[in-house]
Phi, psi and omega in degrees: 000147183223157174267125178266118191227131173230132177265136175211175185240041183288158182291152177278130189281168175303150183119005179303129175297141179281156184091217183292138175300135177292163179292330181209150182224145170258108186283319182217148176210097195224155158278138180260005167226162175296167180306146185239178179271160173306137181091345176272165180261142181238115181279142183236143179225136176225151173238121176257129188237143170262104184274001185265176178260019175234151178295148180229145166260124189233134172258127183244134180223128177256126176257124184250121186286166175301138183094355178239136184242135173274118183251346176207136182103153178268142179288336179225146180204153173249132183237148168239116181244131175288181179305130176057019182271155179230157173235131172273128176239140181226141175224166170232129180237161175213171178212143182279338183225171176301134181203142167242114188220170178242128164275151179231132177241127176242137176229121189240143174195137178055040177075003176249146178234129170258139184227143173223144177250137176241108172291134177228160178220135168246113180290159181293154174299155183218153175297144181293131177279172176299145176294155173119231191274184175306128179303141179304140179295146174242084193299144172253115187279150176234144177298332180267159170271106190256126179236158177229131174298139184233129182257113189265030186288346198263082180247168185269067173213167191297321177300314180294321182300321180296335180288347178278356184302321178302321180288323178297329178279336179225091185284000170294341180269003188295119183293158174296338179269002181077199176278072197277164175257112182290344183270058183216118179306321180300318178300314179300323182292320176298318181291322177298313180301309181297324182289307187289332180283356178239013172096010177267127186265333183205155171256147172251097182282130168299134184231128190241122168266145187243359173199155182231159177096005182206191176309145187291127173242139185229170169222155175057033180264352188295332177300329178278297193286325181257341178264278185303311186287357173242012182276158180295324189255025181298340178273001184269344178211168181258164174217156173215181182234151166250113180291112184276079183275058191253353181241109180299135180082357185234308192257001180262228178230149180284327181191184179300318180297321178300318179296313189275333185255342177244301190287309182298315176301326176296311178299319183301312185280322183278324190238298193303324180279352181289139183297339179268356180288146183290112178236119180241130183057037182059032175231123175300141183256123182237126177260141184232125174269129182056054179298335181297337178294341180289344175297317177293318182299318188254352169108336182188165177299317182296324180292325177293316178299318180294321179296317178298322178295322177294323175300317180297318178299317179300319178297318180297325180296337182263009176100359177275171175256034180114205182216144175254123185245128178240131180253138183279130172202133183242046181211188184229024179285118185296328179297317182288321178298323177295320177297317179302317179294315186290339174289344179099017175288151178273326184213158167250155177209164176248138172284322175207152175266135175274125176235117190282158168063040173043069190285162166286162185309315187297320179287329176298323179288313184295321181300320180297323177282339169300314177301309184296316183290320177299316178301317181292319180298325178290325176064027184280317183212140178298155179229156167249124192287137171247137173246121185259137182275334184173189178190143161205150172294165183300333179242033180058036176262165176077197178288125182240126182205160181209135176261110182297163184303322182295328175275332176301329176301316179295318178304313181296317181296320178290327177298315179298318179296316180298312182298327179298339181272352184268172182300110185286353176267359180244171176299332181305316182266005181237348187235144178223130182253138180248132181242113010216156178294316194204040173277071184299323182286325182270359171083027173220121188196144176235354178295158182297138181202179184302311188307301182237016176057231178269017189302316182292315178296325176296323178294320176296315176302313186297316186273321192263351180233170174259009181292153179303143177297317179286130179193170180247131177256116180273151177246158179304324182294338179295333182244020176069029177250164183074188354290167184248026183238021182300322183294324182294318183287330172295323177294318178300314178299319178295313180296329176293317179297316178296320177298325178299315179295324180293341179275005177296135179280126184226144185225147166223154174309128183096356182289344177263018180302145183300128177082353182286117183251350178195138180216113180242108186261347180059033186264013175288181177303148186302330181263007182297143183266007174226155170244113185293155177263112187274014170276349187084001178283346177070035176258061182292158181255140177270132182278124177246107178052036185237152181230178180239158174213166178304136184242198180288335177210104186073228181265163174229160172281128173277120181257104180215026179128330176278188184196164167248124189243124175270120182301151180300143175200150177294340175298337179278357173262104193279345175096235187285337180213161179208150172223140172237132171223148181194170171250134175229154176216135177212153171253006185250111179276163174057042174291138190275281184237081183233149186228140181257328175221124186221132167221030176244117182226167168050263180290342176067027184242012183210156175096202185201156177195162181222133182191207183229124181232128182051038173085354182243155177300150185213134178238133189228120173230090189290150168248325170234182187303111174064020178277167169062056168270120181259112186258141171285148184284340186238155178299152173295128178298148181241160175080006176205166178289136180232134176267124177245144178209144171230135178230153178210127186251015183092355179229316186228132167272140178227140176243136181235140175232123184049043174085351181252134176292129185245342181198155175212161181205138178281139176198105185273142176115164184288171171287123182286133184277158170216179181242033180264163175287174176249125183255133178248121177103352183194172171297310169205165183302131179078005185275154179292335183275054181253146175295150174247109182151213180240147180228133183214156170051059179276129176229141174235133182241156174260027177209168177271119173295147178280166178299322181295318180296317178296318182297320182290325177293319182289339180277350177296147177292000000 
């Protein structure tokens, strides 16, 4: 056996421990193929990193549990890594029988040990299916109309690839399809097969509009239009959509005409008339997220009700008997339920149930029925019941919980009993919704994956159908198909290579200035895919869909939606003080919420950033969630280069424009650290909150620059 080892200088990923840099870090510990069957080989990949600026001697040990055999690679190895250097390590393991186990990797140096656990699964052996395509589905029928919410976020593009980061950190969530591309008919056929063979009749795809007031533009629609609607087995199950009306002014409607002349005709031709669209009692079924936002779009509750009536009439004109509308709400406030009724919705439903304080499974089950029973007791509006498997935030924030399959059986049994008490002539007594098929990032999913295999689907089959419990669940590898994640692994390799380039040591005169922790001048070749750090600290930025143009000194970053992203590092947590300075140029006045340097994300309570809000410069060093925005009094000048700077000394924030202080704000306490990257040119790569213009000579300091220093920098040509 041998150790497969590659040294590289790739960037250190998000997840950096706050405070002092650890002596050694395990950046990744992954399976590089989807779960396999007993007897097959499973390749493993890890990246061990030296995050320091000194060489390290590192001892690496892989622990393999009983029932799993190491067939390639050494269980122990000694490494010597230079400053900021990384090593790729690879192994291959197998198992003779079905097993769900954890591999453990320890990396030790200077008395410190970093550890990571990798959950793996070997599915049981199965009889060989016919060669060729996805085996034809063998549906298991249920007396109820069973639907599952479907999250279509998983496409083969850089935005979607980043959404897999949560799964890379917790490989117990690794799907049986791998890091798949949902815009693939074969993927849709596997999902259809697995769903209908366990009693699920339809998917509710999240559907996103990205602009309103004109012809319909969408995002993340490919799982429906390019996946399911082009799949071989599209006639084997139904689908519907949940209109994700969650962004005011963007994802809704501009007015009544926009709804009736743009949006509804699009749905009619693309979805409602398709033979696989969910139509009950000759009415297409439409789910709506945040229906209350339509009050602002259309002007009043009465206007929304009238619009829904017009939608029903338009459906009748196409041969339907109207339309069935369900509005999302996950609470028991009678005022809100009354609003849902007054809007003209037919039913309420929940996408997921909120259960506070990270409950144990039994409380998670009981709380869901508290919601359902209270809603029914009020009798304000009919409901369609949702049963939730679990929840976690995208960054494992908030209440985190999961109901294992053995307890999920109880949830399903109680759900069937509850639905049986409702009006059997309405959808309330005929339909049951499952949350969620594949919300891998948010922590609620019942599709097959490493953690519990087909356990959740088997529970659905056991409780909701009369099909035999014993059955065979086939995998793509059984018929020589897949994997469906080649594009994702190509992206990983590209990002690794770019990170290696970004770790190049680069210097410019002045790069050793006191307190300077990062300097990105964008003066590399115009087509270079990294922006080097000219302090010599090797914290280069990776360019995402970004280009260069002539700047104030050499080249500048073109800000038009792309960004340069500096990987997370504790060096980017400045401590008691911080300064950001840069040069910007734009011809676009009145930019709203745009950022040129950003390290404030998600909860909004840590980091620092500099940008333009309501047309004027803004410096932000939060103490609590989204607090302490320091706004300039005047608009950002256009048509010329402008020097912007923000400083904070642990007591006072100051904002400077062209060397002059224009605003200040008291804020006591250090800069709160986080483990996120630093984004240059935008809030984050591909985000709508991006600056429009040019950005040059970005510097970040771990101290507050003086007014004299700021004035001198702004006076430079």
